[in-house]
C-alpha positions as CSV (number, residue, x, y, z in Angstrom):
1,X,-5.0,-10.7,39.7
2,X,-4.7,-8.5,36.7
3,X,-5.9,-10.0,33.5
4,X,-3.3,-12.7,32.5
5,X,-3.5,-11.3,29.0
6,X,-1.7,-8.2,30.2
7,X,1.3,-10.4,31.0
8,X,1.9,-10.7,27.2
9,X,2.1,-7.0,26.7
10,X,3.6,-5.8,30.0
11,X,5.9,-8.7,30.9
12,X,4.8,-8.5,34.5
13,X,1.8,-8.7,36.9
14,X,1.2,-8.1,40.6
15,X,-0.8,-11.0,42.1
16,X,-2.8,-10.7,45.3
17,X,-2.3,-13.9,47.3
18,X,-5.1,-16.0,48.8
19,X,-5.6,-16.3,52.6
20,X,-3.9,-19.7,52.8
21,X,-0.8,-18.3,51.0
22,X,-0.9,-15.1,53.1
23,X,-0.8,-17.3,56.3
24,X,2.4,-18.9,55.0
25,X,3.9,-15.5,54.3
26,X,3.3,-14.6,57.9
27,X,4.8,-17.9,59.0
28,X,7.9,-16.9,56.9
29,X,8.1,-13.5,58.6
30,X,7.9,-15.1,62.0
31,X,10.6,-17.6,61.1
32,X,12.9,-14.9,59.9
33,X,12.4,-12.7,63.0
34,X,12.8,-15.7,65.3
35,X,16.1,-16.6,63.6
36,X,17.4,-13.0,63.9
37,X,16.5,-12.8,67.6
38,X,18.3,-16.1,68.3
39,X,21.3,-15.1,66.2
40,X,21.7,-11.3,66.7
41,X,19.6,-9.8,69.5
42,X,16.4,-10.7,71.3
43,X,15.5,-7.0,71.1
44,X,15.1,-6.8,67.3
45,X,11.6,-5.5,67.0
46,X,10.9,-6.6,63.4
47,X,12.6,-7.8,60.2
48,X,12.1,-4.4,58.8
49,X,14.7,-2.9,61.3
50,X,17.3,-5.6,60.7
51,X,19.8,-3.0,59.3
52,X,19.8,-1.2,62.6
53,X,21.6,-4.2,64.2
54,X,23.7,-5.4,61.3
55,X,25.9,-2.9,59.5
56,X,29.0,-5.1,58.9
57,X,28.9,-6.6,55.4
58,X,30.7,-9.9,56.3
59,X,28.3,-10.4,59.2
60,X,25.4,-9.6,56.9
61,X,26.4,-12.2,54.4
62,X,26.8,-14.8,57.2
63,X,23.3,-14.0,58.5
64,X,21.8,-14.0,55.0
65,X,23.2,-17.5,54.5
66,X,21.7,-18.7,57.8
67,X,18.4,-17.1,57.1
68,X,18.3,-18.7,53.6
69,X,19.0,-22.1,55.0
70,X,16.2,-21.9,57.6
71,X,13.9,-20.4,55.0
72,X,14.6,-23.2,52.4
73,X,14.3,-25.9,55.0
74,X,10.9,-24.7,56.0
75,X,9.9,-24.7,52.3
76,X,8.2,-21.3,52.7
77,X,8.4,-20.1,49.1
78,X,7.5,-23.5,47.6
79,X,4.5,-23.9,49.9
80,X,3.2,-20.4,48.9
81,X,3.6,-21.3,45.3
82,X,1.7,-24.6,45.8
83,X,-1.1,-22.7,47.6
84,X,-1.6,-20.5,44.5
85,X,-1.3,-23.3,41.9
86,X,-4.4,-22.3,39.8
87,X,-3.0,-18.8,39.3
88,X,0.3,-20.2,37.9
89,X,-1.5,-22.8,35.8
90,X,-3.6,-20.0,34.2
91,X,-0.4,-18.2,33.2
92,X,2.0,-21.1,32.3
93,X,0.0,-24.3,31.8
94,X,-1.1,-27.4,33.7
95,X,2.3,-29.2,33.9
96,X,4.7,-27.2,36.0
97,X,8.2,-27.4,37.5
98,X,9.3,-25.0,40.3
99,X,12.8,-23.9,41.5
100,X,13.9,-26.3,44.2
101,X,16.0,-23.8,46.3
102,X,14.7,-20.2,45.9
103,X,16.9,-17.3,46.9
104,X,16.1,-15.2,49.9
105,X,16.9,-11.5,49.2
106,X,17.8,-9.1,52.1
107,X,18.5,-5.5,51.0
108,X,19.4,-3.0,53.7
109,X,18.7,0.7,53.1
110,X,21.4,2.5,51.2
111,X,23.5,-0.6,50.6
112,X,24.0,-1.2,46.8
113,X,26.2,-4.2,47.6
114,X,23.0,-6.0,48.9
115,X,21.4,-5.9,45.4
116,X,22.3,-7.5,42.0
117,X,21.4,-4.4,40.0
118,X,19.3,-3.9,36.8
119,X,19.5,-7.0,34.6
120,X,17.8,-9.3,32.2
121,X,18.0,-13.0,33.1
122,X,18.2,-14.1,29.4
123,X,21.6,-12.5,29.5
124,X,22.6,-15.3,31.9
125,X,21.2,-18.3,30.1
126,X,17.5,-18.2,31.2
127,X,14.7,-18.3,28.7
128,X,11.4,-16.4,28.2
129,X,9.6,-19.6,28.9
130,X,10.5,-19.2,32.5
131,X,8.9,-16.8,34.9
132,X,10.0,-15.4,38.3
133,X,7.7,-15.0,41.2
134,X,9.0,-12.4,43.7
135,X,7.2,-12.7,47.0
136,X,7.3,-9.8,49.4
137,X,7.9,-10.3,53.2
138,X,8.1,-6.6,53.9
139,X,6.2,-3.6,52.6
140,X,8.2,-2.7,49.5
141,X,6.9,0.7,48.6
142,X,8.2,2.9,45.7
143,X,11.5,3.6,47.3
144,X,12.3,0.0,48.2
145,X,10.6,-1.9,45.4
146,X,12.1,-3.9,42.5
147,X,11.9,-1.9,39.3
148,X,10.8,-3.0,35.8
149,X,10.8,-1.7,32.2
150,X,7.4,-2.6,31.0
151,X,7.4,-4.2,27.5
152,X,11.2,-4.8,27.5
153,X,10.5,-8.6,27.5
154,X,9.5,-8.4,23.9
155,X,12.5,-6.6,22.6
156,X,15.7,-8.0,21.1
157,X,18.8,-8.6,23.1
158,X,20.6,-6.2,20.7
159,X,18.4,-3.4,22.0
160,X,20.0,-3.6,25.4
161,X,23.8,-4.0,25.0
162,X,25.8,-4.8,28.1
163,X,29.3,-4.5,29.3
164,X,30.9,-7.6,30.8
165,X,32.4,-6.8,34.3
166,X,33.8,-8.8,37.3
167,X,32.4,-8.4,40.8
168,X,34.8,-7.0,43.4
169,X,33.4,-9.2,46.2
170,X,31.7,-12.2,44.6
171,X,33.7,-15.2,43.2
172,X,32.3,-18.3,41.6
173,X,31.2,-20.8,44.2
174,X,31.5,-18.3,47.1
175,X,28.8,-17.8,49.8
176,X,27.5,-14.7,48.1
177,X,27.4,-16.5,44.7
178,X,25.3,-19.3,46.3
179,X,23.0,-16.6,47.7
180,X,22.2,-15.4,44.2
181,X,24.8,-12.7,43.6
182,X,26.6,-12.5,40.3
183,X,30.3,-13.0,40.0
184,X,30.5,-11.7,36.4
185,X,27.7,-9.2,36.1
186,X,26.7,-7.7,32.7
187,X,26.3,-4.0,33.2
188,X,23.5,-2.2,31.4
189,X,23.9,1.4,30.2
190,X,22.8,4.3,32.4
191,X,20.2,5.1,29.8
192,X,18.5,1.8,30.2
193,X,18.8,1.8,34.0
194,X,17.2,5.3,34.2
195,X,14.0,3.9,32.5
196,X,13.3,1.4,35.3
197,X,10.1,2.1,37.2
198,X,9.2,0.7,40.6
199,X,6.7,-2.1,41.0
200,X,5.7,-1.9,44.7
201,X,4.6,-5.0,46.6
202,X,3.7,-5.8,50.2
203,X,3.3,-9.0,52.2
204,X,0.4,-10.9,50.5
205,X,1.4,-9.8,47.0
206,X,3.7,-11.3,44.4
207,X,5.4,-9.7,41.4
208,X,5.4,-12.1,38.5
209,X,7.6,-11.4,35.5
210,X,9.1,-12.9,32.4
211,X,12.8,-13.7,32.6
212,X,13.3,-11.6,29.5
213,X,12.0,-8.6,31.3
214,X,14.5,-6.0,32.4
215,X,14.2,-5.6,36.2
216,X,16.0,-5.3,39.5
217,X,17.1,-2.8,42.0
218,X,20.4,-0.9,42.4
219,X,19.9,0.3,45.9
220,X,17.1,0.1,48.5
221,X,16.2,3.8,49.0
222,X,13.6,3.2,51.6
223,X,14.0,3.4,55.4
224,X,13.5,-0.3,56.0
225,X,15.3,-3.6,55.1
226,X,13.6,-5.3,52.2
227,X,13.0,-9.0,52.6
228,X,11.8,-11.0,49.6
229,X,12.3,-14.3,47.8
230,X,12.1,-15.1,44.1
231,X,11.2,-18.5,42.8
232,X,11.2,-19.6,39.2
233,X,8.4,-21.5,37.4
234,X,8.4,-23.2,34.0
235,X,6.1,-25.4,32.0
236,X,7.4,-28.9,32.2
237,X,7.3,-29.2,28.4
238,X,9.0,-25.9,27.6
239,X,11.7,-26.3,25.0
240,X,14.6,-25.5,27.4
241,X,17.8,-27.2,28.4
242,X,16.7,-29.0,31.6
243,X,20.1,-30.0,32.9
244,X,20.9,-26.4,33.7
245,X,24.6,-25.5,34.1
246,X,23.6,-23.8,37.4
247,X,23.1,-27.2,39.0
248,X,21.4,-30.4,38.0
249,X,18.5,-30.2,40.6
250,X,17.5,-26.6,39.8
251,X,13.9,-27.5,39.2
252,X,11.5,-30.0,40.8
253,X,8.0,-31.2,39.7
254,X,5.1,-29.0,41.0
255,X,2.1,-30.2,39.0
256,X,1.4,-32.9,36.5
257,X,-1.7,-33.5,34.3
258,X,-3.2,-37.0,34.1
259,X,-2.1,-37.3,30.4
260,X,1.5,-36.3,31.2
261,X,1.5,-38.8,34.2
262,X,0.4,-41.7,32.1
263,X,2.7,-40.8,29.3
264,X,5.7,-40.7,31.7
265,X,4.8,-44.1,33.1
266,X,4.4,-45.6,29.7
267,X,7.8,-44.4,28.6
268,X,9.3,-45.7,31.9
269,X,7.8,-49.1,31.3
270,X,9.5,-49.1,27.9
271,X,12.8,-48.0,29.3
272,X,12.6,-44.6,27.6
273,X,12.8,-41.1,28.8
274,X,9.6,-39.0,28.4
275,X,9.5,-35.5,27.1
276,X,10.1,-32.6,29.4
277,X,12.2,-32.5,32.6
278,X,13.3,-35.6,34.4
279,X,10.8,-36.6,37.0
């Protein structure tokens, strides 16, 4: 892993996963391919060529929902995160919560509708105390990678004005909304979007970034479908609003120090709520 100190200045890092975590990545790839072969065609050679069999957008959304359900049921992303616990603790702290239901991203080549564009999560209620871990399940080279603006996480919101828009095909509570697409995206200027640079990753690597970092992808310009997942992590005692408006069970406990554990039990014995997220 790059020096964690670089995270402060850059706002992002690429982490090489350990062998146990890489084994879970391969398990995830196999699960996705098996599901596609069962649902689309037994002749699909790899998840990278998914787009060759699925061009229709409605069918794509239906399959992404199915793949996401299977992926979440198998706890693939959560297990990868747990396998790398010392890495996250070195960045965020001992006591951690993790997103309960991470999004599965499936971006076909040349399909801007498969992406959520360039954005900054703090524009949507997130905080810089939270980080996102984007795990690659395909080789996401320069043409297919998420992009970032290094150092943007330290700049004021006023430096990046946005225009409020409404999505043409995503409504609140719809299937695509539940898959992580925005129903009321905030559009960044073309000048800002032009400054985004790719941060390539491949299976066995994770892109870790602050939620105040400008990042994203407008279109997958590679020749293969990009499969990835992003899962949020936060210190359990970060000064954030834990009952997120997204949904009440957004985070679940990941790691707890002995001191935090005994403090929580003490407060429970006295009928009081402890600091941090509800356990």
